[in-house]
C-alpha positions, 0 to 999 in steps of 0.5 A: 438161143439155140445151137444145132450141131448137124453132122454125117455119121454116128458117134460109135466110140464111148469116150467121145459120147462121154465128152459130147455129153459132158460139154452138152451138160455144161452148155445147157446153162447158156443155150439149148443145143440139139444134135441132128445127124444123118448116115454116112454113104458107103464108099469103096476103098481107093475111090475115084474123083467121080465116086467121091463127088457122088458120095458127098452130093448124097451126103450133102442132100442129107445135110440140107434136109437137116438144117433148121430154116432161119438159122445162121449156118456156119460150115466147118470147112478147110477153106473157111476163116480161122478165128481165135477163141476170143474171135469165135466168142465175138462171132457167136455173140454178134450172130445171136445179137444181130442175125438169128437166135439159132446157129447151125454148125455143119460138120461133113463126113469123112470126105468133107462137105458138098459144094451145094451145102457150102454154097448155102451157108452164111459162114465158113469156120476152119479150126486147123489146116490139119484134118480131124476125124468128123466124129472128133470134130464134134467134141472140139466144136463143142469145147470151143462153143463152151469156151465162147460162152465162158468168154462172152459171160466174163467167166473164167475158164482154163487157158 
């Protein structure tokens, strides 16, 4: 089993890197995890809708190049399905059992994920209707993946 976290931009804040490292260490008991990232595109203040689409498309091209072949692709998208932690655990278990031994979670940049990326994914997952910084989203995603493995292995974890 392998999980790839594909994202735009780098994690600059030490506290976020520390949290990512902690959950990566915890997850190493269950799965191999890798982080694939591409640089974010520069954008001016108050961009037009056309400028936003250009940036999203450029970042989308970078994301598409990072997605491992034959992985089950899950995009974090506001239009995706919201799941409970138990439902996410079941989804991960089912993917590993019936679809692929490799899951790629895709986190877009600050403007979101390009349509051309969304059109290629197997599943769209929404964590909340709220907007989170994409760097923080890595930590939230890793915590939920860790929680899913604990649930799937009938191990206790705080509720």
